[in-house]
C-alpha positions in Angstrom: 0.1 0.3 -0.1 1.2 3.0 -1.0 1.5 6.3 1.1 -0.9 8.3 -1.1 -3.5 5.4 -0.7 -2.6 5.5 3.0 -3.1 8.8 3.6 -6.7 8.7 1.7 -7.9 6.0 3.9 -6.6 7.7 7.5 -8.3 10.7 6.2 -12.2 9.3 5.7 -11.8 7.4 9.1 -10.6 10.9 10.9 -13.6 12.3 9.3 -16.2 9.9 10.3 -14.7 9.4 13.8 -15.3 13.6 13.4 -19.0 13.3 12.4 -19.5 10.1 15.1 -18.2 12.2 17.7 -20.8 15.3 16.9 -23.7 13.8 16.9 -22.8 11.6 20.1 -22.4 15.0 21.8 -25.2 16.3 20.4 -27.6 13.1 21.5 -26.0 12.1 24.7 -24.3 15.5 26.2 -26.0 18.4 25.1 -29.8 18.4 23.3 -29.6 20.8 21.3 -32.7 22.1 18.5 -31.9 20.7 14.9 -30.8 24.4 13.6 -28.3 23.8 16.1 -27.1 20.7 15.0 -27.5 21.2 11.0 -25.1 24.4 11.2 -22.5 22.6 13.5 -22.2 19.9 10.7 -21.8 22.4 8.2 -19.2 23.9 10.0 -17.6 20.7 9.6 -18.0 20.1 6.3 -17.0 23.6 5.2 -13.7 22.6 7.2 -13.2 18.9 5.3 -13.9 20.7 2.2 -10.9 23.7 3.0 -8.9 21.5 4.6 -9.1 18.0 2.4 -10.4 19.0 -0.8 -13.7 18.6 -2.7 -13.7 14.5 -2.7 -13.7 14.5 0.9 -16.4 16.9 1.7 -19.0 15.8 -0.8 -18.3 12.2 0.5 -18.8 13.9 4.4 -22.0 15.9 3.0 -24.0 12.4 2.3 -23.0 11.0 5.7 -24.2 13.7 7.5 -27.1 14.3 5.8 -27.9 10.5 6.8 -27.1 10.9 10.4 -29.1 14.2 10.9 -32.5 12.1 9.2 -31.3 9.3 11.5 -30.6 11.0 14.7 -31.9 14.4 14.6 -35.2 14.4 12.4 -38.4 12.7 14.0 -39.0 9.8 13.7 -35.6 9.5 15.2 -33.5 6.1 14.3 -35.4 6.0 11.2 -34.2 7.1 7.7 -38.3 8.5 7.0 -39.0 12.2 7.6 -42.6 12.7 8.9 -42.9 16.2 8.4 -42.9 17.0 4.9 -41.1 20.8 6.5 -38.8 18.8 7.7 -38.1 17.1 3.9 -37.5 20.4 2.8 -34.9 21.1 5.3 -33.4 18.2 4.9 -33.0 18.3 1.2 -31.7 22.2 1.5 -28.9 20.8 3.8 -27.9 18.5 1.7 -28.0 20.8 -1.1 -26.0 23.4 1.0 -23.8 21.3 2.2 -22.8 19.8 -1.3 -22.8 23.8 -3.2 -20.5 25.1 0.3 -18.2 22.3 -0.5 -17.4 23.1 -4.2 -17.0 27.0 -3.1 -14.5 26.5 -0.7 -12.7 23.7 -2.9 -12.7 26.3 -5.3 -11.3 29.0 -3.1 -8.6 26.5 -1.5 -7.7 26.1 -5.2 -7.9 28.8 -6.6 -5.4 30.3 -3.8 -3.2 27.4 -4.0 -2.6 28.7 -7.7 -2.4 31.9 -6.6 0.7 31.1 -4.2 2.2 29.3 -7.6 1.9 31.8 -9.6 3.7 34.2 -6.9 6.4 31.9 -6.5 6.6 31.3 -10.2 6.9 35.4 -10.4 9.3 35.5 -7.7 11.7 33.0 -9.5 11.6 35.1 -13.1 12.4 38.2 -10.7 14.9 36.7 -8.8 16.6 35.1 -12.2 15.8 38.3 -14.0 18.3 40.1 -10.9 21.0 37.7 -11.3 21.0 38.1 -15.3 20.4 41.5 -15.4 24.4 41.6 -13.7 26.7 40.5 -16.1 27.7 43.2 -18.9 29.7 40.6 -20.7 28.1 37.7 -23.3 30.8 35.1 -21.9 30.0 35.8 -18.8 26.2 35.5 -19.1 25.9 32.5 -21.4 28.2 30.9 -18.4 26.1 32.2 -15.7 23.0 31.1 -17.3 22.7 27.5 -16.3 23.7 28.0 -12.4 21.1 31.1 -12.7 18.1 28.8 -13.5 19.0 26.5 -11.8 19.4 28.4 -8.6 15.9 29.9 -9.9 13.8 27.1 -10.3 15.5 24.9 -8.3 15.9 22.1 -10.7 17.7 19.1 -10.3 20.1 19.7 -13.3 20.0 22.6 -16.8 21.3 22.4 -20.2 22.1 25.6 -21.8 22.3 25.2 -25.6 23.5 28.2 -27.9 22.9 27.9 -31.3 25.7 30.7 -32.2 29.3 28.8 -31.9 27.2 25.0 -31.3 28.1 25.7 -27.6 26.3 23.5 -24.5 26.8 24.1 -20.6 25.1 22.6 -18.0 25.0 23.3 -14.3 22.9 21.1 -11.2 24.3 18.7 -8.3 24.1 15.8 -10.6 24.9 17.4 -14.1 27.7 15.0 -14.9 25.2 12.4 -14.5 22.2 13.5 -16.0 23.9 15.0 -19.0 27.1 12.8 -21.1 30.2 14.6 -21.5 30.5 14.3 -25.4 26.7 15.4 -26.3 25.3 15.3 -30.2 24.4 18.3 -30.6 22.3 17.1 -34.0 19.4 17.0 -31.8 19.8 19.6 -29.7 19.9 21.9 -32.8 16.4 20.6 -33.7 14.8 21.1 -30.8 15.6 24.7 -30.7 13.1 25.3 -33.6 10.7 23.7 -31.5 7.2 26.2 -31.6 6.9 26.2 -28.3 7.6 24.7 -24.9 7.6 20.9 -24.4 6.8 19.1 -21.4 8.4 15.4 -22.1 6.2 12.2 -19.7 9.2 11.8 -17.4 9.0 16.0 -16.3 11.9 17.2 -18.5 11.0 20.5 -19.4 12.4 21.6 -23.1 12.7 25.4 -23.5 13.5 26.8 -26.5 14.8 30.3 -27.1 13.9 33.1 -29.0 14.8 36.4 -30.8 11.7 37.1 -32.6 11.1 34.3 -34.8 15.3 34.0 -35.2 15.9 30.4 -32.9 18.7 31.6 -30.7 19.3 28.4 -28.0 18.0 26.2 -25.9 17.0 25.1 -21.9 16.1 22.0 -20.8 15.2 21.4 -17.6 15.0 18.0 -15.6 13.2 17.9 -11.9 11.4 21.0 -12.0 7.3 21.8 -12.0 6.5 25.0 -13.6 3.4 25.9 -15.5 4.0 26.4 -19.4 3.4 30.1 -19.2 6.3 30.2 -16.6 8.8 27.7 -19.0 8.4 30.4 -21.5 8.2 33.3 -20.0 11.9 31.7 -18.1 12.7 31.5 -22.2 11.8 34.9 -22.9 13.6 36.5 -20.1 17.2 34.3 -21.1 16.8 35.5 -24.4 15.9 39.0 -23.7 19.0 38.6 -21.3 21.0 37.5 -24.2 20.1 40.5 -26.4 20.7 43.1 -24.4 24.3 41.9 -23.6 24.7 42.0 -27.2 23.5 44.8 -27.8 25.3 46.5 -24.8 28.8 45.2 -25.9 28.2 46.5 -29.0 27.3 50.0 -28.1 30.3 49.8 -26.1 32.6 48.7 -29.3 31.1 51.7 -31.2 32.1 54.3 -28.4 35.3 52.8 -28.0 36.2 52.7 -31.8 34.3 56.1 -32.0 36.8 57.8 -28.7 39.6 56.5 -30.5 39.2 57.8 -34.0 38.6 61.2 -31.9 41.3 60.5 -30.2 43.2 59.8 -33.3 42.4 62.5 -35.0 43.1 65.2 -32.1 46.5 63.1 -31.5 47.3 64.3 -35.3 46.1 67.5 -35.7 48.1 68.2 -32.1 51.2 67.0 -33.5 51.1 68.4 -37.2 50.6 71.6 -35.8 52.9 71.5 -33.4 55.9 69.7 -35.6 54.8 72.0 -38.7 56.5 75.0 -37.0 60.2 73.4 -36.0 60.5 71.7 -38.8 60.0 74.8 -41.0 62.6 76.7 -38.7 64.7 73.7 -39.0 64.5 74.1 -43.0 64.6 77.6 -42.8 67.8 77.0 -40.7 69.7 74.7 -42.8 68.6 77.1 -46.3 71.0 79.9 -44.2 73.6 77.4 -43.7 74.2 76.7 -47.2 74.8 80.0 -47.9 78.0 80.2 -46.5 79.3 83.0 -48.2 77.2 85.7 -47.2 77.1 84.6 -43.9 79.5 84.4 -41.2 80.6 82.6 -38.2 78.1 84.1 -35.8 74.9 83.9 -37.9 76.0 80.0 -38.5 76.0 79.8 -34.9 72.7 81.2 -34.0 71.2 79.0 -36.7 72.7 75.8 -35.3 71.4 77.0 -32.1 68.2 77.5 -33.3 67.6 73.9 -35.3 69.4 72.2 -31.8 66.7 74.7 -29.7 63.6 73.0 -32.0 65.3 69.3 -32.6 64.6 69.6 -28.3 61.2 70.0 -29.3 60.4 68.0 -31.5 62.5 65.5 -29.5 59.9 66.3 -26.4 57.1 66.7 -28.4 57.8 62.5 -29.4 59.1 61.5 -26.1 55.1 63.3 -24.8 53.1 61.2 -26.8 54.9 57.8 -26.6 54.9 58.0 -22.6 51.4 59.2 -22.8 50.4 56.1 -24.8 52.5 54.2 -22.4 50.5 54.8 -19.6 47.1 54.8 -21.3 48.3 51.0 -21.4 49.2 50.5 -18.6 52.6 49.9 -20.0 55.1 51.6 -17.7 55.9 49.8 -14.3 56.0 52.3 -11.1 59.2 51.6 -9.0 57.6 53.0 -5.7 59.9 53.1 -2.4 59.9 55.1 0.4 61.4 58.8 -0.7 62.0 61.8 0.8 59.9 64.6 -1.3 62.2 67.3 -0.5 64.7 65.6 -2.4 63.2 64.4 -5.5 61.4 68.9 -5.4 65.3 69.5 -5.7 66.1 67.1 -8.5 62.9 68.5 -10.8 64.6 72.0 -10.1 68.1 71.2 -11.1 66.5 69.4 -14.1 64.4 72.5 -15.6 66.6 74.8 -14.2 67.3 76.0 -18.3 63.4 76.9 -17.8 63.7 79.5 -14.4 66.2 81.8 -14.9 63.9 84.1 -14.7 62.0 82.9 -11.8 63.0 82.7 -8.5 61.8 79.4 -6.8 60.8 79.5 -3.3 60.5 76.0 -1.0 58.2 75.7 2.2 59.0 72.2 2.9 59.4 71.1 6.4 62.5 70.0 7.4 61.2 66.7 8.8 59.4 65.8 6.3 57.7 62.1 6.8 58.9 60.0 3.6 56.3 58.9 1.2 55.7 56.0 -1.6 56.6 56.9 -4.9 58.7 56.3 -7.8 61.0 59.1 -7.9 61.7 59.3 -11.7 57.9 59.3 -11.9 57.3 62.5 -9.6 60.5 63.6 -10.6 58.8 63.9 -14.1 55.2 65.4 -12.7 57.2 67.8 -10.6 59.6 69.1 -13.9 56.3 69.4 -16.0 54.2 71.6 -13.3 57.5 73.7 -13.1 57.9 74.3 -16.7 54.3 74.8 -16.9 54.5 77.5 -13.9 57.6 79.2 -15.5 55.8 79.1 -19.3 52.9 81.0 -18.0 54.4 83.8 -16.1 56.0 86.7 -16.4 59.6 87.2 -16.0 60.3 87.9 -12.5 57.8 86.3 -11.3 58.0 84.0 -8.2 57.2 80.2 -8.1 55.9 78.7 -5.0 56.8 75.0 -4.0 55.0 74.2 -0.7 54.6 71.2 1.1 52.4 69.6 4.3 50.9 66.2 5.5 47.6 65.4 6.5 46.5 62.2 7.7 48.1 59.4 5.7 48.7 61.7 2.8 51.5 64.0 2.0 50.2 67.4 -0.2 52.8 69.1 -2.8 51.8 72.2 -4.1 53.3 74.2 -6.9 51.9 78.1 -7.4 52.6 81.0 -9.8 51.3 84.3 -10.6 50.6 83.7 -14.2 48.0 84.5 -16.3 45.6 81.7 -14.5 42.7 79.7 -16.3 39.2 80.2 -16.3 36.7 78.6 -13.9 35.2 76.6 -16.2 38.0 75.2 -18.1 40.0 73.9 -14.8 38.1 70.3 -15.1 39.1 70.3 -18.0 43.2 70.9 -17.9 43.8 67.3 -17.0 42.3 65.9 -20.2 44.4 64.8 -23.3 44.9 67.2 -25.4 43.2 70.0 -24.3 44.6 73.4 -23.8 42.9 76.2 -22.6 41.7 79.2 -24.6 44.4 82.0 -23.2 47.3 79.4 -23.8 46.4 78.5 -27.9 47.4 81.7 -29.1 50.9 82.6 -28.1 52.6 79.7 -25.8 53.5 76.5 -27.5 52.5 73.4 -25.7 50.7 69.7 -26.8 48.1 69.4 -24.3 49.6 66.3 -23.0 52.4 67.5 -20.2 48.9 67.9 -17.6 47.5 64.4 -18.6 50.9 62.4 -18.1 51.1 64.1 -14.5 47.4 62.9 -13.6 47.9 59.2 -15.1 51.5 59.4 -13.0 49.6 60.3 -9.7 47.0 57.9 -10.2 49.2 55.7 -10.6 50.6 56.1 -7.5 46.9 56.1 -5.4 47.4 59.6 -5.6 45.2 63.1 -6.5 45.3 66.2 -8.8 43.9 69.2 -9.0 44.1 73.2 -9.8 43.1 76.1 -7.8 43.1 79.5 -10.2 41.3 82.5 -10.8 42.4 84.5 -14.4 45.3 86.7 -13.9 46.0 85.7 -10.8 47.9 82.7 -10.9 47.4 78.9 -10.4 48.1 76.3 -7.7 48.4 72.6 -8.9 48.0 70.5 -6.1 48.9 66.6 -5.8 48.8 64.1 -3.2 51.2 60.9 -2.4 50.3 58.0 0.3 53.0 58.3 3.6 55.0 55.8 3.4 
């Protein structure tokens, strides 16, 4: 005897015992009127219908009607009715009991279906959250079987993708449920099926479609879901695949546009900056060729001009290469405890030729803690900031270098009294190839120096910023972590 049949028998015995208890109570303990007995029996039938279903409640209705007739309607202890009114009451009781049983059973069934639909909706919502977290197609396709298994509680899931003819599986028994080598020919045919299929052994086959175009297939084992929910699940997976593919296409398109924009900007900037020194070098060479009409002093002047413009070209190429290396993170930082004052002195010495017309005032504490830094890279940052301060300041104006400690960071500032930067342009000066409008007309530059500074400082886990007022000067401040 199986457990289901045993439960049925136990329920029938329990219902009979309860009915016998009600009859005994009203016959031997409390002598109630017929109306009270009928309402009690009706309540008992409603309870049976709500708890055990229509089959048990109908049986209880017939049995209760018989007991009501036999024990409570005159003549007592006979299945006959002497009063026609009692006959009507008995018929009404039976009809009410059966009708109430059906209503109670219907409410119970609809409540169970509503809970099942709510559970399935919660499952779909949980699955959608898991699928929408992926931003890459490879990551999504690898996570789909595990996400579906977790959301639906299935024993195992097989996910087949037509694009690339790839299969993915998940579940505690996936290695047992699915063979190591799967013949995808049958899977391709199932992926073109018109709708969801549920096999006799409970296996759910869900085709994935984008419009009318098949995308793949989901096979779920050990799960009981409605056909509508399975169709919604397949649509959800298809939408997630389309979404990730669209996001990747947009990202690739935007990256290509940005790359093309940067390429054009770099070409325009370098072309503009190369044109002046190349023209000057060409003019100097032409003058040198006219040896007869020029003296030694003129030749020396041409050679110095050639050397100056050659240095300018070398700086331009160096900055372009360095910016490209920093962008692609091909430069390794040799970080170690360093004295900030020593790096400042090295930068001042390296830019001495650019600072001849300016007094450099240092305000660095003697007992300044060491910072974690790559000395060559930080000297590059200091040199760029010092050159900019000298370039955009009038001759004779001082340049101030100060440092202080706040928390776990050292703050270093380079201040000048130059032409300043418009407040609207201050957030942009650290972008590649950007030059402020008041600087491009008469002061040469590539717009890569401050971008290089920001890349180096950020590689040190620091920050760099500027505070400036047009006509009053600028203060560039960067931070470095203490060693």
